[in-house]
N, C-alpha and C positions, 0 to 999 in steps of 0.2 A: 881506817875512820868509818863511824857509823852511818848506815846509808839513812838516806832521809826518805820516808814514806808516809803520805796522807794529803790533805787537801787543804790547800789554803786559800781563804775566802778575801780575795783582794778587793779593796774600794779604789778601782782603777781611777787616775786623774784625767783630766782633759790634756789631749796633747800625746798622748801614748796610744799606740796600737796594742792590741791584744797579744800579739807576736813580741813586742818590745818587751812588755812585762814578761812571758815567759822566756826569753832571750837573757833578760837581766838575772831571773832566778836560776835559769842553768848555770850561768857563771858562778853567781854567788854560793850556790848549793853543791856545786861540782857534780852534777847529776844531769844526764842526757836526756832522762825519761822525764819531761815537764811538757804538760798541754793543758790547754783551757777547753771549756765548754761554752759555746755560744759567744761569738765574735760582737766586741763592742766597737763602734766607729771611733776614730781618733777624737771626736769632740766630746763624745759622750763618758760619763762617769759611772762609778757604780760596781755593783756586785759582778765580780768576775770570778768564778771558781776556777782553782788552777789546781792540777792534780800532779803528784811528785812521786816518783818512784814505782813501785808496784801498783800504785793508786790509778795510774795511767789507764788500768785496765777497766776503769769504772766510766771513762770518759764517755764512751758509747751510749750510756744510761742517762747522763745527763743532758746530752744534747737535745733531747727531744721533750726535756722538762719545759712547763710553762715559764714565761718570763712576765715580769709587773716593772711598769716604768712611769715614772712622773715627765712628762714633756711639756715644753712649751711651745705653743703655737702661735706665730705670727701671721696674722693675716694683712693682706694688700701687696704681699711681696712674692714673688715665683723667681726660683733659681735654678741652674741648671743640675745642682746637687740636691735640691729639695731641702736644704737646710741653710742658715745663714753663714756657712763657709763659701758657699759657691758664688757664681758669678748672676748677679740680677738681671733676668730676662724681661721682667715685666712688673711694673708697679700700679696699683688700682686705689681709689678711694674706699675707705673701709666705712659701711654704714650699718653692721651687723649688730642687732642687739643680742643680749644674753639670751633672751628667750628665743629669738631666732636659732641661736647658735645650739641651744639645747634640744630645740626641736627636731633637727637634723640627725643629731648623734646615735639616735637607735638604728639608722639605716648603715652604720659602720661598725655594729656588733653581729656577732653570730657567725656561720660560715661565709667567707667574703673571697672573691676573686680579686687579686692583686698582681699587678705587672711590676716586675723587679726595676728599679732605677737604674738609667744607665751607669752611675757612678756607684757600683756595687761589685762584689767578688764573684757574682754568676758567671759562668762560664757558656758562652755561645760559639759554637764550631771551634771549640779549645781555647779559645781568647777570653780572658776576664774582661767583662763589660768596662771598666774603670780604665783598662787599657785603650780600647776602642774609643771611649768618650774623650780622653786625653788627647786623641790623635783628632778629635773633632769629628768623629763619626758615630752616627745613631743607627743601631739595627732593631729588627723586629724582636722582642722577648715575649715567649708566651707567659700567659697569666698562671698564677699559681694558687691553690686554695689555701687559704689561711684561716684561723680562728680568731676572732676577739672576743673574749669572754667577758671584759669590764671595760666601759669606757665613759669615765664620769668626769664633769666638769669639777675641778677642786677651786676654782676661783680665778682671780686675776693677778698677774705680775705686772704692772704698768699697762703696757698695751697689749700684753700677751695674755692667751687664755691656757692656764694650768690644766692637763689632763691627767687622769688616773687611769693607767692602760695596763690590763693582763690579756696576754696572746700567746699565741701559739709559735712553736720553732718556725723560722723563716718569716716572720712578718717583720717588714721594714716600718718603722714607726714614723720616719720621715716621708714614708710615701704616704702612708695613713694621713698625716697633716697636710700633704700636699693635695691629695684627693678631697679631704674636707674643704680647703680653701676653694678648688675647683667648683665644688658642689654649692657653695656660699655665692659663688659668682664674681670673687674679688681675688682669688689666688691665696695662696698660704705656705708657709715653710716651717720648719721645725727650727726654734731657737735654742733649744737648751735640751738635753735627754739625759737622765738619771735612772739606771736600773736599781730597783729597790728589791727586788726578788729573783732568784733563778731556782727553781724546782724548792728544793728544801731548805736553802740556804737564803737568809734576808740581810737586808743591809746592816741588824744589828750584829752580825756574825762577822762582818768585813773590818779589814783593817788597812790602813794605806800602804803602800809598797814601801815608804820611808820607815814605818814602824817594822814592818817584816824583814827589812834589811837589817835594821838595829838590832832586833833580836837574834838574828841569824848572825851577826858579827859577835855577840854577847854570850853565844852559846845557849840562849833560851828560846829557840824557835820551836822546840817540842809544845810550849803552850800555847801557841797559835794553829799547831796542825791539827786537824780532823780526823779522825779515823775513818777509813772508807767506807764503813758500814754506815756512817751518818748519813751517807747518800740516801740509804734504803730504810730510813727510820719508820716511813709509812707502812712498810711491811710486818707483819708479825714475826717474832723472833722464835726460833725452836732449837733447842739444845738435843744434840744426839748423843747415842751410848758410843763406847769406845768402838765397837766392832762395825757401827755404821759409818763412824769415823773413817774407819780403815777404806771402806768402799767409797767413800766420797772422795777421799784424798787419790784414789785409783780412778775415778771419773765413773764408778758404776753407780746405777740407780740402787735404792734401798727402801724397803716398806716404810711408810709413813702413816700412822693412822691420824690423818689431819685433813680438813677441807680441802679441795681444790685450791690452787693459788700459789703467788709468790712469797718466799719466806727467806728471812734472814737466819741462815744455818750457823750453829755454833758448836764447837767443842765444849767438852764438860771443864776443860781448862780456861773457856772463855774466849778462844781465838776465834774469831770471824773466818769461816771455812768457805762460805760460798752464797751466793745467790741462789737459791733452789726453787723448783717448780714442782708442785705436788698435783699430780692427776691420776685419780682411781688408785689411791692410797700408795701410790708409789713416787719418791722423790727423785727427781733427776737434777744435773748440774746445768742451771744457766751461764754461770760464770764463777770460776773458783777465784780465792783472793788468798788463800794461805800461803804462807812462806814454803818454799821449796829449796 
């Protein structure tokens, strides 16, 4: 049986965990090497890059990518999970105008210090926070530095404020919604979340899990699998000679008359060999991706 290798961009449905998606694909594709980059909460939908087969070697490069979301912020409600799936802790009247809302948004852009929510997979003392939270425990959590590159008001959906957010790895959008609500004095929580971009991959690249499973069942999955080098499409491409290819396959550095930086390195046959890094006229291996 031909092995499946590549990247599937899943449009995750609400109610599924990111691991649920991977587990389903492991069974259907008969491939143990299936992993994702960038966990989405069960209530969230949207772009979930899933790496299959040899492509799992690239997961580490995708995890640090910027993410972009459309989030709905509901003011006047504070919950224990910081979203509408949790238990309501407090309600308050909302007298916030759109002008007042827009005025405080710049305070939540740039480099920020964010405290992870109790309902999260962050570990403290070897225990996941959500395990402690489910037992009714609350512990001190060290704040972490995050970055919010974009925070724009897109409009309103009924009572909710719709936000367009571009942020760094490790940003909890529901915590951002909670903190905005606290700043406005009425509390707030996240009512919905849709990831529209994860690094190189946008919602236009994504397919529902049902569509992916249908294609897999009919033997047409290849049309949805993206090659692993698509993850690095922002880097310039470099095709090398057969002699340098031999060195590359042995993990040895070789001369490269190119500016310093990272490159997608290809054999003359067109095979993607590695993500390489040029320094001082010498090309070395960051990560190899050729078949062995």
